[in-house]
C-alpha positions as CSV (number, residue, x, y, z in Angstrom):
1,M,147.3,149.4,113.3
2,V,143.6,147.9,113.5
3,Q,142.2,146.8,109.7
4,L,139.3,148.8,109.4
5,V,136.6,147.2,106.9
6,P,135.5,150.6,104.4
7,D,132.0,151.4,103.6
8,I,133.3,151.8,99.7
9,I,135.8,150.9,97.1
10,A,136.5,153.8,95.2
11,R,138.7,155.4,91.9
12,V,140.3,158.2,93.1
13,T,142.1,160.9,90.2
14,L,144.0,162.7,91.8
15,Y,145.2,166.4,89.4
16,P,147.8,166.8,88.2
17,S,150.1,169.7,90.4
18,D,150.3,171.9,87.6
19,R,146.5,171.9,87.7
20,G,145.6,172.2,91.1
21,G,146.3,169.2,92.6
22,R,148.6,168.8,95.4
23,K,152.2,169.2,95.3
24,G,153.1,165.2,95.8
25,P,151.8,161.9,96.7
26,I,149.6,160.7,99.8
27,L,152.3,157.9,101.4
28,P,150.6,154.9,102.9
29,G,148.3,155.5,106.0
30,R,145.1,156.9,106.5
31,F,144.8,160.5,105.3
32,G,141.7,162.6,106.4
33,C,140.1,164.5,103.9
34,P,135.9,166.0,103.2
35,F,134.0,164.0,100.2
36,V,132.7,166.2,98.6
37,F,129.4,165.1,96.9
38,Q,126.1,166.4,95.9
39,G,127.5,169.9,97.2
40,E,127.6,168.6,100.9
41,A,130.6,167.3,102.3
42,F,132.0,164.4,104.7
43,D,134.7,163.7,106.8
44,C,136.6,160.5,105.0
45,R,139.6,158.3,105.7
46,L,141.7,156.6,102.8
47,L,142.5,153.1,103.9
48,L,145.9,153.6,101.9
49,E,147.8,151.0,104.4
50,Q,145.1,148.7,103.8
51,T,146.7,148.8,100.6
52,N,149.8,150.2,100.9
53,T,148.8,152.6,98.0
54,T,150.7,156.1,97.1
55,L,148.8,158.2,95.5
56,H,150.5,160.7,93.1
57,P,149.6,163.8,91.6
58,G,147.7,162.8,88.2
59,A,147.8,159.5,88.8
60,T,144.5,157.3,89.1
61,E,144.3,154.3,91.6
62,V,141.0,152.1,93.2
63,V,141.3,153.1,97.3
64,Q,139.3,151.9,100.4
65,I,137.0,154.7,102.0
66,K,136.1,154.9,105.8
67,F,133.7,157.5,107.0
68,L,133.5,158.9,110.1
69,C,129.7,159.0,109.8
70,P,128.6,156.6,107.2
71,D,124.4,157.3,107.8
72,F,124.9,160.5,106.6
73,V,126.5,159.0,103.1
74,K,126.5,155.7,102.9
75,P,122.2,155.3,101.8
76,R,122.8,158.2,99.4
77,L,125.1,156.4,97.4
78,T,124.7,154.3,94.1
79,C,127.7,152.6,92.1
80,G,129.0,155.0,89.9
81,A,127.7,158.1,91.9
82,T,130.6,160.9,91.5
83,F,132.4,163.0,94.2
84,M,135.1,164.9,95.1
85,L,138.1,164.8,97.9
86,W,138.6,168.1,98.7
87,S,141.1,169.5,100.9
88,A,142.6,173.8,100.9
89,G,140.3,172.9,97.4
90,N,139.2,170.1,95.3
91,F,142.9,167.8,94.4
92,A,140.9,164.5,93.5
93,D,137.5,163.4,91.5
94,G,136.2,159.8,92.3
95,E,134.1,157.2,90.8
96,V,132.4,155.1,93.6
97,L,132.3,151.2,92.4
98,S,131.9,149.0,94.9
99,I,129.6,149.8,98.5
100,V,130.9,147.2,101.3
101,N,128.1,145.7,103.6
């Protein structure tokens, strides 16, 4: 699989299952979902295969995120900006740790 250069590095906290989060983990691979920032949604991929990360409900992990159209969102992001991840409802909160040039 081709290694993608992430657009941002973020800390992501998945909601626990009993509080509206996913029922199971997100396994290593490329997981796609809308990235909700300032009321707008941007398609993104969590690059979990590049760090062999599994995201479990209720857990917090540092993840690499790639935007399908980075020109629309990346210039608006700053370190410390907060966002939500959505898939049939919000299932995670996140904070931008760094923006990759």
